[in-house]
C-alpha positions in Angstrom: -48.6 -3.5 111.8 -45.6 -5.9 112.3 -48.0 -8.7 113.4 -50.1 -8.3 110.3 -47.1 -8.3 108.0 -45.7 -11.4 109.7 -49.0 -13.2 109.5 -49.4 -12.4 105.8 -45.9 -13.8 105.1 -46.4 -17.0 107.1 -49.9 -17.9 106.0 -50.4 -19.0 102.4 -52.5 -17.2 99.9 -56.3 -17.1 100.3 -57.0 -18.4 96.8 -59.2 -21.4 96.2 -57.7 -24.7 95.1 -58.6 -25.9 91.7 -61.4 -28.6 91.6 -60.0 -32.1 91.3 -60.7 -33.8 88.0 -62.6 -30.9 86.5 -59.7 -29.7 84.4 -59.8 -32.8 82.3 -63.6 -32.6 81.8 -63.3 -28.9 80.8 -60.5 -29.7 78.3 -62.5 -32.6 76.9 -65.7 -30.5 76.5 -63.8 -27.6 74.9 -62.0 -29.9 72.5 -65.4 -31.5 71.5 -66.8 -28.1 71.0 -63.8 -27.1 68.8 -64.2 -30.3 66.7 -67.9 -29.6 66.3 -67.3 -26.0 65.3 -64.7 -27.1 62.7 -67.1 -29.7 61.3 -70.1 -27.3 61.1 -68.3 -24.1 60.2 -64.9 -25.1 58.9 -63.3 -22.7 61.4 -63.2 -21.7 65.1 -66.3 -20.5 66.9 -66.7 -16.8 67.6 -69.1 -15.6 70.3 -70.7 -12.1 70.5 -72.2 -11.1 73.9 -75.1 -8.6 74.2 -76.1 -7.5 77.7 -79.8 -6.7 77.3 -80.4 -5.4 80.8 -78.9 -8.0 83.1 -77.5 -7.6 86.6 -74.0 -8.7 85.2 -73.8 -12.0 87.1 -74.0 -13.9 83.8 -71.4 -11.7 82.2 -69.0 -12.4 85.1 -69.4 -16.2 84.4 -69.0 -15.7 80.7 -65.8 -13.6 81.3 -64.6 -16.5 83.5 -64.4 -18.6 80.4 -61.5 -16.4 79.4 -59.5 -16.6 82.6 -56.4 -18.7 83.1 -58.3 -21.6 84.5 -60.7 -22.2 81.6 -58.8 -20.3 78.9 -61.1 -21.2 76.0 -59.0 -19.3 73.5 -56.7 -22.3 73.4 -59.5 -24.3 72.0 -60.4 -21.8 69.3 -63.4 -20.2 71.1 -63.3 -16.5 71.4 -65.4 -13.5 72.2 -65.5 -11.0 69.4 -66.3 -7.3 69.5 -68.2 -7.1 66.2 -71.3 -9.0 65.3 -70.0 -9.3 61.7 -67.4 -11.7 63.0 -69.7 -13.8 65.3 -71.3 -17.2 64.8 -73.2 -17.3 68.2 -75.1 -14.4 69.8 -75.1 -14.8 73.6 -77.9 -12.8 75.1 -78.1 -12.0 78.9 -80.8 -10.2 80.7 -84.6 -10.0 80.4 -84.2 -7.7 77.3 -85.3 -4.2 78.3 -87.5 -2.3 75.9 -84.7 0.1 75.2 -82.3 -2.8 74.2 -84.8 -4.5 71.9 -83.7 -2.5 68.8 -80.0 -2.9 69.6 -80.5 -6.7 70.0 -82.3 -6.9 66.6 -79.6 -4.9 64.9 -76.8 -7.0 66.3 -78.6 -10.2 65.1 -79.2 -8.7 61.7 -75.5 -7.8 61.3 -74.4 -11.4 62.0 -73.5 -13.5 59.0 -75.3 -16.9 58.4 -75.2 -19.5 59.8 -75.9 -17.9 63.2 -77.2 -19.2 66.5 -78.8 -17.3 69.4 -78.2 -18.5 72.9 -80.2 -17.2 75.9 -77.8 -17.2 78.9 -79.3 -17.2 82.4 -82.8 -17.2 83.8 -83.5 -13.6 82.8 -82.7 -14.2 79.1 -84.6 -17.5 79.0 -87.9 -16.5 80.6 -87.5 -12.9 81.8 -86.5 -13.8 85.4 -87.5 -11.6 88.2 -88.0 -8.5 86.1 -89.7 -10.2 83.1 -93.0 -8.8 82.0 -92.6 -5.6 83.9 -93.2 -2.1 82.5 -89.6 -1.8 81.2 -88.7 -5.4 80.3 -89.8 -8.2 78.0 -89.9 -11.9 78.9 -86.4 -12.7 77.7 -84.7 -13.1 74.3 -87.4 -15.3 72.9 -89.8 -12.3 72.7 -87.4 -10.7 70.2 -85.4 -13.4 68.4 -85.7 -17.1 67.6 -83.6 -18.7 70.4 -81.7 -21.8 69.5 -80.5 -22.7 73.0 -81.5 -21.8 76.5 -78.9 -22.1 79.3 -80.8 -21.7 82.6 -79.2 -20.7 85.9 -78.8 -17.6 88.0 -76.1 -17.4 86.9 -75.0 -20.5 85.0 -71.5 -21.7 85.8 -68.7 -21.6 83.2 -69.0 -25.4 83.0 -72.8 -25.2 82.3 -72.1 -22.6 79.6 -69.6 -24.9 78.0 -72.0 -27.8 78.1 -74.7 -25.6 76.6 -72.5 -24.6 73.7 -71.7 -28.3 73.1 -75.5 -29.0 73.1 -75.9 -26.3 70.5 -73.7 -28.1 68.0 -75.1 -31.6 69.0 -78.5 -30.6 67.6 
C-alpha cells in the first residue's frame, strides 16, 4: 500500500497533454461561427440534441464541446433543453421507429429559421443498424437535413467545422 501511495505522489497525473496549436484553431472556428450566427440570426446560436437511437458515442463528442478545453459557451454557442429555444436540431442515431414521432414533434416545435444537422454515420445514412426492422436509414428519412457530419463518432473539431459549414451555405 505504501509503495502505491508513494508512486502516485511521485509520478505526474495520467491526463493527456493538450494538442499543440489546436486551441488557436478552435478559438478561430468558434469565433467565426459566432459571427456567422450573429449575422444570420442577430443572436447567439442555440443547439438542441435529439438522440434518436444512437450508441451515445456521438453524444459524448457533442458533450465534449462543453468541457473546459473547448468551452463553446464562451463563444455564444449553447445546448438548450427546449426545442422552442433552438436554432439547430442535432440528430444522432439511425432514428428508431419509436423515435420517429418524437423527432418530428421536436422539429415542429422549433421556431423558424431552423436547421437540421445529422451527426455521425448513423444519422447520416443509418449506419450499421440502418434499414433494419426497428430503424430507419437516418434522419433524412424523417426530416429535411441541411448538413451531414460523418464520422463514427465525429470529433468535436469536426462538429465545429460542420456547424461553420452550415452557416457558410
